C-alpha positions as CSV (number, residue, x, y, z in Angstrom):
1,M,-13.5,-98.1,-22.4
2,T,-10.5,-99.1,-20.3
3,E,-10.8,-98.2,-16.7
4,I,-7.9,-96.0,-15.3
5,L,-7.0,-96.8,-11.7
6,V,-5.5,-93.5,-9.8
7,D,-4.2,-93.7,-6.2
8,R,-6.4,-91.7,-3.8
9,R,-3.3,-90.3,-2.2
10,S,-2.2,-88.7,-5.4
11,V,-5.8,-87.2,-6.1
12,Q,-5.5,-85.7,-2.3
13,V,-2.1,-84.3,-2.9
14,F,-3.0,-82.8,-6.3
15,R,-6.2,-81.2,-4.7
16,M,-4.3,-79.9,-1.7
17,M,-1.5,-78.3,-3.9
18,L,-4.0,-76.9,-6.6
19,S,-6.1,-75.3,-3.7
20,G,-3.1,-73.4,-2.3
21,I,-3.0,-70.6,-5.2
22,F,-6.7,-69.8,-4.7
23,L,-6.3,-69.6,-0.7
24,V,-3.3,-67.4,-1.2
25,A,-5.1,-65.2,-3.8
26,S,-8.1,-64.9,-1.6
27,F,-6.1,-63.3,1.1
28,S,-4.5,-60.8,-1.3
29,H,-7.9,-59.9,-2.7
30,L,-9.3,-59.3,0.9
31,F,-6.2,-57.8,2.4
32,R,-5.0,-55.8,-0.4
33,V,-8.1,-54.7,-2.1
34,E,-6.6,-51.3,-3.4
35,K,-3.6,-53.0,-5.0
36,T,-5.7,-55.5,-6.6
37,V,-8.3,-53.0,-8.0
38,Q,-5.0,-50.9,-9.2
39,R,-4.0,-53.9,-11.4
40,I,-7.4,-54.2,-12.8
41,D,-7.4,-50.6,-13.6
42,Q,-4.1,-51.1,-15.3
43,A,-5.2,-53.9,-17.3
44,N,-5.6,-53.7,-21.1
45,F,-9.1,-55.5,-20.9
46,K,-10.2,-53.9,-17.6
47,G,-13.7,-53.5,-19.3
48,I,-14.2,-57.3,-18.5
49,A,-13.9,-56.6,-14.9
50,Y,-16.1,-53.5,-15.0
51,F,-18.8,-55.8,-16.9
52,F,-19.3,-57.6,-13.7
53,G,-19.6,-54.7,-11.6
54,E,-17.9,-52.2,-9.4
55,P,-14.0,-53.5,-9.3
56,K,-13.6,-52.9,-5.5
57,L,-16.8,-55.0,-4.7
58,M,-15.8,-57.6,-7.3
59,V,-12.4,-57.9,-5.8
60,I,-13.8,-58.6,-2.3
61,A,-16.6,-60.9,-3.5
62,S,-13.9,-62.8,-5.4
63,G,-11.7,-63.2,-2.4
64,I,-14.7,-64.6,-0.3
65,V,-15.5,-66.9,-2.8
66,M,-12.0,-68.1,-3.6
67,F,-11.5,-68.8,0.0
68,I,-14.7,-70.8,0.7
69,A,-14.2,-72.7,-2.6
70,G,-10.4,-73.0,-2.0
71,T,-11.1,-74.4,1.1
72,G,-13.7,-76.9,-0.2
73,L,-11.1,-78.0,-2.7
74,L,-8.4,-78.3,0.0
75,T,-10.5,-80.6,2.3
76,G,-12.3,-82.4,-0.5
77,F,-15.8,-81.0,0.6
78,K,-18.0,-80.9,-2.7
79,T,-14.9,-81.0,-4.8
80,R,-16.7,-80.9,-8.1
81,W,-18.6,-77.7,-7.1
82,A,-15.7,-76.1,-5.6
83,A,-13.6,-76.7,-8.7
84,G,-16.2,-75.2,-11.0
85,I,-16.8,-72.2,-8.9
86,L,-13.0,-71.6,-8.9
87,A,-12.9,-72.0,-12.6
88,A,-15.8,-69.5,-13.0
89,V,-13.8,-67.1,-10.9
90,L,-10.4,-67.7,-12.9
91,V,-11.7,-67.3,-16.3
92,P,-12.6,-63.4,-16.1
93,I,-9.6,-62.7,-14.0
94,T,-7.5,-64.4,-16.5
95,L,-9.2,-62.6,-19.4
96,T,-8.8,-59.3,-17.6
97,I,-5.3,-59.4,-16.4
98,Q,-3.2,-61.8,-18.2
99,V,-4.6,-62.1,-21.9
100,G,-4.1,-58.3,-22.5
101,Q,-0.4,-58.4,-21.2
102,I,0.9,-60.5,-24.3
103,T,4.6,-59.6,-23.2
104,T,4.2,-61.8,-20.3
105,L,2.7,-65.3,-21.3
106,G,3.9,-67.2,-18.1
107,P,1.2,-66.1,-16.0
108,L,-1.5,-66.8,-18.7
109,F,-0.2,-70.3,-19.3
110,K,-0.1,-70.6,-15.5
111,N,-3.8,-69.8,-15.3
112,I,-4.4,-72.1,-18.2
113,A,-2.7,-74.9,-16.3
114,I,-4.7,-74.3,-13.2
115,L,-7.9,-74.4,-15.1
116,G,-6.8,-77.8,-16.6
117,G,-6.3,-79.0,-12.9
118,L,-9.8,-77.5,-12.1
119,L,-11.4,-79.3,-15.2
120,F,-9.8,-82.6,-13.7
121,F,-11.7,-82.1,-10.7
122,I,-15.0,-81.1,-12.5
123,I,-14.8,-84.0,-14.9
124,N,-13.7,-86.7,-12.3
125,D,-15.9,-87.5,-9.2
126,F,-13.4,-88.8,-6.9
127,N,-15.8,-88.8,-3.9
128,N,-18.0,-91.4,-5.3
129,S,-15.8,-93.3,-7.7
130,K,-14.5,-96.7,-7.9
131,N,-11.4,-95.5,-9.4
132,N,-9.7,-94.9,-6.0
133,K,-7.2,-97.7,-4.9
């Protein structure tokens, strides 16, 4: 297999830019709990959210998790773990909020693109790789 060389700076920039959406979302989840719960209650697939527990508690928990894992992704600390945890949070949010709103495909494909970015960091271990220049 051919080795692909990637500039370390491009990976750092990608990591930092990708983390931004989770950090912003974490603050929304933590400081606008009622509004976020209201979005869940209005979603066509709100049953997915209720499967995981009481929505208010899940919103607060996901806000804390997104802040911690988003900070890990931002700083490059345990990047694979941070990306995996963020993906695990993103999937049920996407299924609950975006999938049921077929009239607006933009947010759904935004989340799919974000998931692709997270998969990049899950699959590639840049902390211990020889693929960095």
